[in-house]
N, C-alpha and C positions, 0 to 999 in steps of 0.2 A: 517730417519726411514721409513720403509714400513708400510702403514696404511692398516688395514683390511677393512676399508670402508671409504667413503668420505661423510660428511654431517651429518645431524640430530643434536641432542643435543650436547652441549659442554660437556667435561669431566674434571675431576680434577686428578692430579697425586698423591695427598696425601690428607688425611682428616684433620679434625680439630675438635675442640670442641666448643660449644657455651658457651663462657665465657665473662664476662665483660672486656672491654678494654678501653683504653684512648680514649676520643673523637677525631674524625678525623678532621683535618683542611681542609675545603672545597677548600681552595686555593691550596692545594697540590695534589688534586685528578686530575688524567688525565692531569697533567701539567697545572693545572688551568682551564681546559676547562669547568668545572662545576661551576667555581667562576664567575657567571654572574648574572645580575639582582640585586635586593636588598635583597632577602631572598630566601633560598633554603631549601628543605627537602628531605632527602634520605628515600625512602619508600619501601614497599614490591614489588610493581609492577607498570607497567604503568597505569593499570586501578585503582589502589590505588591512583596514582597521579592525575588522572582525578577527582575521587571522592573527594579527598582532596581540589582541586581547587574549585570545585562546592560548597563545604561546606564553603570555605573562602569568596565567592562572597556575598556581602551584599545585593545587589538588588534582588528582586524576579525574579526567572527564570522560564519561562513557555515554551519557545521554543529555540531550537538550530538549527543552519544551518550547516549541516554536509556534507562531501564528500560522494558520492554514492559508492566509491571504498574504502572499509575499512574492518576491522576484527570485529568479534562479540564482542571481549573484549573491544573495544573502545566504543560500544554502551551500555554495561551493566550498567555503572554508571548512565547514562541518564535514562535508562529504570527503574532502581531500585528507582530513585528519581521522577519518574512520569513526566519527562520533555519530551514534544513533540518534535519530530525530523522531520525537513524538509531537503531534500537532493539536493545538486547541482550535476550536472552530470560530471563525469570524463570519458573521452572518448579516444579511440585510434585516432591518427592523424599522419601526416607525420613526426612530430618531436618526436613522441612517445606517450605522453599523453598531453591532454589539458582539460580545464575546461569550463563549461558553468555556470557562477555564476551570479545570479541576484544581482547586487550591491545595489539595492533599496529594497531588501527583508526586511520586518519587522521581526525582531528576537531579542532575548535578548542576544544571544551569536553567534559569528561566529567562527566555529571550522576549523582551517586551518591545512593542512598537506603537506607533500612532499613525494616523492617516491624513494626508492632504493638507496638514497644517490647521486642522480643526481640533481645538482642545477637548471637545466632548469625546473624542476617540482615545484619550490617554488612558494608560493602564496603571495609573499611580496606585490605585487601591490594591490591585493584584500584586504590584511590586512590593508594597508594604507587607502583604501576607506572606509572600515567599522569603522576604528578608527576615520576618519574624521566625521562620523555620530555619534560618542560617543557610539558605540556598543562594548561590551566587546569581546576581541579576545583571544581565547586560541589556541596556536600553538602546535601541536604534532610534536616535533623535532626528534622523534625516528630515522627516516631514514636519516636525514641529520646531525646527532649528531656529526660525525667526519669530516664533510665537512667544508669548509671555504668559506663563513660564515656558522655557525651552526644553525643560528635562525634569525628571523626578530626582530629587536630592538623595533619595534612599538607594538608588541603583549603585552597584559596585563599579560599573564601567559604562561609559557612553561611547557610541560610535556614530559617525555621520558621513555622508557623501556630500562634499561641498560643491562638486561639479553639477549637482542637480539644481542648485540655486544661482550659480554665478558663471560668468564667462571665463572659465579657467580650463587650461589644457588637462591638468590633473588635479586631484584634491580630495582627500578624506581626512578625518580626524578621529583619534582614539584618545579617550580621557579616562584616567584613573581617579575615582573620587576620593580615595583614601590611600596615602602612601605613594611611593614612586614606582614607575615601571622598572622591571629588570633591565639591566644593560643589554643592548643588542646592537650589532653593527647594521645600521640601515643604509642601504646602497642608494645612490641616486638612480632614477629611472634611466634606461638607455636613451642616449641623445636622439637616435633615429626614431624612436617610438614617440617621444615628445615632439620632435620636429614634424612628424606626420600629422599629429593633431593640430599643432600650431598652423601649419600650412593649410589644413582643411578649414580651420576657423578664418584665416585670413581670406582665403578664396571665397568663402561663403559671405564674408563681410563686403567684398568687392561686388559679388553677385547681387546681394540684397540692395546695395546702394547704386548699382549700375556703373560702378567705378572700376572697369576693367578694360584692357586693351582689346579692341574688337579685331585687330589683326591677328591676335593670338587665339581668338575664339570665334571661328566663322559663324557659329550659331551659338546663341546664349545657353542652350542646353549643355554645351561642351563643358563649360566651367562647372555647371551644376553636377554633371556626371562625375567630374574629377573630384570635387570636394566630398561627394557622397561616398565615392570609392575610398578616399582617405579615411573618412570617418568609420566606415565599415572595417577597414583594415586595422585601425587603432583599436576598435572595440573587440575585435576577434583576438588581437594579440593580448589585450588586457585580461581577457578571460583565461588565457593560457599561462600568463606570467605576471602575477601581482604580488607575490610574497616579499616581505622584507625590503620594500622600496619606499623612499620618502616622496614628498611633493617636490616637483622640479622648481628651479629658481624663477622661471618666468611666472609660474602660477603664484608663488609666494609674493613676488613683486606686484602682481595684479591684485592679489588678495589684500595686500597692505593698503591699497588705494580705494577700497570699496567703502561707499557710504551706506551703512546699514539702514539708517533712518529713512533715507530717500527710497531705498528699495522697499522697506516695509510699507511706507505710505503709498507708493505706486501700486503694489500688489493689493493692498487693502482697498484702494479706490477701484481698481479693476474688478476685483472679486465682488465688491458691493454692488457695482453696476450690473454684473452678470446675474447675481442673485435676484436683484430687483426686477430685472427684465425676464428672467426665467419664470418668475411668478406672474408678471403682468402680461407678457407677450405670448407666453406658451401655455396660459392657464387652460386653454381648451384642449390641449394635447393629452391624450391618454397613454402615450407611449414614450414620451420624453419628460423626465422629471429630474430635479436636482437631487443628488444623493442626500445632502443635508439641507434641511428646510431653511435654516438661517445661518448667518455668519456673525460672530461677535467681533467687530472690527477693533475693539480695545484689546483683545487678547489673541485672537486668531491672526495668522499670517499665511494665507493659502499658498501652497506650492502649485496646485491646480484647483479648478472648481469642477468636481466630478459630477456627472450626470448618469442617470440609470435609464437604459433604453429597453424596450421590450425585445425579447430574443428574436433574432431573424431580421431586425431592423438596423442594428448597430452597423453592420458592414455596408449596407446601402447608404446610411447617413455618412459614414466616414468617407466613402467614395465620393459622395456629393460634395463634402467639405473640401476634399483634396482638389476636385475640379475647380473650386473656388480659391485655390491656393491657401487653404487652411489645413494645418497638419496637426491634428489632435491625437495624442497617444493613448494607448490602452494600458491600464494598469491591472494586471500584467498578463503577458502570455502565461498559460499554465505551466509551471515548472515541470521538467522531464521527470517522469516516474512518480509524480506527486499524486497520491490517492486522496480524493476530496469528498467531503460531505456534500450532498446535493445543494444545500443552501450556500455554501462557500463557492461551489462551482458556478452558481448563479451570478455571483458578483464578477468573477473573471469574465463571464460571457456577455455581461450587460453593461459594464462600466466604460465610460469614455471621459477623457479628461480635457476640459476646456482650458485654453491658455489664459493666463492672467499675469504673466511675469513682467518685470520692469522694462523690458524692451519696448513695450507697447502702452498705448493710452486708450482713452475712451473711444476714439475713432475706430481702433481695431476691435475693441469689445463690441461696438455696434455692428461692425462687419460680420462678426461671428453670429450675433443675434439675427442679423438680416438673413444669413445663410440658413440658420436653423429654421426660421420662419419660411424661407423659400423651399426648404426640403419638405416641410409639413404640408405646404400648399400643393406641391407636386405629388407627394405621396398619398395624400387624401384623394 
């Protein structure tokens, strides 16, 4: 099919209703990919999972050691619980990204991460060092969720946002690697909140495929304005109310039907195409380069293919891509009140994420490369 646009929020082809359904076997989800550790909880979002893990930890928590390159939603649970945050630097280097981690840092929690689904960014060695000091380790496995390996076995807890990978209205997971979680009453998310997201996803699906009643929308932009408003309202509400809530039933149902191997294969093909063409077609460009020189398609499964752009050029490039109906996100806006080392700030200001997800194929990847080349020719 021909897409009206590439990127931004996932869509749904059809709706559903929020009804009770039989419990889902964790061993069946994503081909067993989530059946790791000793105990798992399907929750509303990634930040819900972080908060749930913090609630489960028995020892007093005063400080956490976090990566300087992160999103605001990762920080929220710590801020809301009054936990002080120290940051280790994530910086650009010849291999893409590297870390300056003080392995002797006094802290209650070491929070590890990895980036964009490239295994070269994992922090497994640092996790081992902190575990040897009996410091609690939480690993955010969101970006490496479909990679192989998908996590470090030595972490105490794993958390991930499933919504980043799949067309789900809600979805996060918390995993305890040893022992069971403490008992907690987890509430279902408000029906109106979930329905808002479901309706946004359905409306976007109709817009993308041109399958909407034109009598209801005099202009095509009307339906787009409507689903963008619904997405925005959902995301705002999620930031204000995310604690102690589980994944909704529609999302569980959708999750149970996902074929993880098909998604892995599609993403790897798309990412491999982008890497090959970034090297061959943009070789002469001095100001647009892939963040990671290579991809290991046997182990990596990219969430996005990040590029690094000279400062001052990213916004014009992003605007150019939008005019061509290509919506590439930035990872991430600088979190509020976040004091950064110059080298980390450089990543926030120069990174742009190319789309490689399972909705698209080589035709869409070629469209992105054509647009990148078009920008270079006009900009030069």
